C-alpha positions as CSV (number, residue, x, y, z in Angstrom):
1,M,-62.4,17.0,-13.6
2,S,-58.7,17.4,-12.7
3,E,-56.1,15.0,-13.5
4,P,-54.9,12.5,-10.9
5,G,-51.3,12.6,-9.9
6,P,-48.7,10.2,-11.0
7,L,-49.5,6.9,-9.9
8,R,-46.4,5.8,-7.5
9,P,-45.9,3.3,-4.7
10,P,-46.9,4.0,-1.3
11,R,-44.5,5.9,0.8
12,H,-44.3,4.3,4.4
13,P,-42.5,1.1,5.0
14,V,-44.0,-1.3,7.7
15,D,-42.2,-1.5,11.0
16,R,-38.8,-3.0,10.9
17,R,-39.7,-5.6,13.6
18,C,-41.9,-7.2,11.1
19,V,-39.0,-9.1,9.6
20,L,-38.7,-11.0,12.9
21,W,-42.4,-11.6,13.0
22,W,-42.4,-13.1,9.4
23,R,-39.4,-15.0,10.3
24,L,-40.6,-16.6,13.4
25,R,-44.1,-17.1,11.6
26,A,-42.1,-19.1,8.7
27,I,-40.1,-21.2,11.2
28,V,-43.4,-22.3,12.9
29,S,-44.9,-23.0,9.3
30,I,-42.1,-24.9,8.1
31,A,-41.1,-26.7,11.3
32,P,-43.1,-30.0,10.7
33,L,-41.4,-30.5,7.2
34,F,-38.0,-29.8,8.6
35,V,-38.6,-32.5,11.3
36,M,-39.6,-34.9,8.6
37,C,-36.2,-34.0,6.7
38,I,-34.3,-34.7,9.9
39,V,-36.0,-38.3,10.3
40,A,-35.3,-38.8,6.8
41,L,-31.5,-37.9,7.2
42,V,-31.2,-40.4,10.2
43,V,-33.2,-43.3,8.6
44,G,-32.7,-42.5,4.8
45,G,-29.8,-44.8,4.4
46,E,-32.0,-47.7,5.0
47,W,-34.6,-46.8,2.2
48,W,-33.2,-45.7,-1.1
49,G,-29.5,-45.4,-0.2
50,G,-28.0,-42.0,-0.1
51,L,-30.7,-40.5,-2.4
52,V,-33.3,-39.7,0.4
53,R,-30.6,-38.3,2.4
54,V,-29.6,-36.0,-0.4
55,L,-33.2,-35.0,-1.0
56,A,-33.9,-34.2,2.8
57,A,-30.7,-32.1,2.8
58,V,-31.5,-30.1,-0.2
59,L,-35.0,-29.6,0.9
60,M,-33.7,-28.4,4.4
61,L,-31.4,-25.8,2.6
62,L,-34.6,-24.7,0.8
63,L,-36.5,-24.4,4.0
64,I,-33.6,-22.3,5.8
65,A,-33.3,-20.1,2.8
66,Y,-37.1,-19.6,2.7
67,A,-37.2,-18.4,6.5
68,V,-34.1,-16.2,6.3
69,V,-34.7,-14.7,2.6
70,M,-38.5,-14.3,2.4
71,P,-39.0,-11.8,5.5
72,M,-36.2,-9.5,4.2
73,V,-37.8,-9.4,0.6
74,R,-41.3,-9.0,2.0
75,F,-39.9,-5.9,4.0
76,R,-38.5,-4.1,1.1
77,I,-41.9,-4.5,-0.6
78,H,-44.4,-4.0,1.9
79,R,-45.5,-0.1,1.9
80,W,-48.4,1.8,2.9
81,E,-49.8,5.4,2.8
82,I,-52.9,7.3,3.6
83,T,-53.7,10.5,1.9
84,D,-57.0,12.9,2.2
85,E,-58.4,10.7,-0.6
86,A,-57.5,7.1,-0.2
87,V,-55.4,4.2,1.6
88,Y,-52.5,2.6,-0.4
89,T,-50.9,-0.5,0.0
90,K,-48.2,-2.7,-1.5
91,S,-47.6,-6.1,-0.1
92,G,-46.6,-9.7,-1.2
93,W,-43.3,-11.3,-2.2
94,L,-43.5,-13.6,-5.0
95,T,-47.1,-12.3,-6.0
96,Q,-47.1,-8.6,-5.3
97,Q,-50.5,-6.6,-4.8
98,W,-51.0,-2.8,-5.0
99,R,-54.3,-2.0,-3.3
100,I,-55.8,1.4,-3.5
101,A,-59.2,2.3,-1.3
102,P,-60.8,5.6,-1.7
103,L,-61.7,6.9,1.8
104,S,-65.4,7.4,0.7
105,R,-65.7,3.6,0.2
106,I,-64.3,2.6,3.7
107,Q,-66.9,0.7,5.8
108,T,-64.9,-0.5,8.8
109,V,-61.3,0.1,10.3
110,D,-60.0,-2.7,12.8
111,S,-56.8,-3.3,14.5
112,T,-55.4,-6.7,15.0
113,R,-52.6,-8.1,17.7
114,G,-52.1,-11.7,17.9
115,P,-49.8,-13.1,21.0
116,L,-46.5,-12.8,18.9
117,R,-47.3,-9.4,17.5
118,Q,-48.2,-8.1,20.9
119,L,-44.9,-9.5,22.1
120,L,-43.0,-7.5,19.5
121,G,-45.0,-4.3,19.8
122,L,-46.8,-4.5,16.3
123,S,-50.3,-4.3,15.2
124,S,-52.1,-4.5,11.9
125,V,-54.9,-2.3,10.6
126,T,-57.4,-3.8,8.4
127,V,-59.6,-1.5,6.2
128,T,-62.9,-2.9,4.9
129,T,-64.4,-1.5,1.9
130,A,-67.4,-2.4,-0.3
131,S,-64.9,-3.9,-3.0
132,A,-65.5,-7.6,-3.6
133,A,-61.8,-7.9,-3.4
134,G,-61.9,-7.8,0.4
135,S,-60.3,-5.7,3.0
136,I,-56.8,-4.0,2.8
137,D,-54.3,-4.8,5.7
138,I,-51.5,-2.7,6.6
139,S,-49.4,-5.4,8.2
140,A,-46.7,-4.9,11.2
141,L,-47.3,-1.2,12.3
142,D,-45.8,0.1,15.5
143,R,-48.7,-0.3,18.0
144,E,-49.0,3.2,18.8
145,L,-48.7,4.3,15.0
146,A,-51.6,1.4,14.2
147,A,-53.8,3.2,16.9
148,E,-53.2,6.6,15.4
149,V,-54.1,5.4,11.8
150,V,-57.4,3.8,13.1
151,Q,-58.2,6.9,15.0
152,Y,-57.4,9.0,11.8
153,L,-59.3,6.8,9.5
154,T,-62.3,6.6,11.8
155,R,-62.8,10.5,11.9
156,T,-61.9,11.0,8.4
157,T,-64.4,8.4,7.2
158,Q,-67.2,9.8,9.8
159,A,-66.7,13.1,8.3
160,T,-67.1,11.7,4.7
161,P,-70.7,12.4,3.4
162,E,-70.8,9.2,1.3
163,D,-71.8,5.8,3.0
164,G,-68.9,3.6,2.0
165,T,-71.1,1.5,-0.2
């Protein structure tokens, strides 16, 4: 049996437009809490004096920092690569995940584009394997590149003699 090469991170970054996609998703997810902070700033003086206003202002700053910083950190971490043997992904931002799926274990390959990703020209590729850990996602690829990846993986897995289980 030959020795595998050195374990290294996947080589390819996701598309740069993903930063905007992740930022917009973050803004939508924090919007209700942000509105509650604004309400607390407006009426907070009637309750516990200035404490509510201070806490609301601090929370608003943290929410803004999250929406600004998190997408940039994720962009630096998210990577993907497809070799003749496997699909490699690295993702996350606080908790990072590194996934490797041998091509012989792939069962399905899907491409997903929600409305926001369609607007930005992005797609995600989902590779489902026989693993109990679930599917592998290559997030935020250029739409045309994602289509090429899906075609390549489909051709390659069809040519693989094993059955993906």
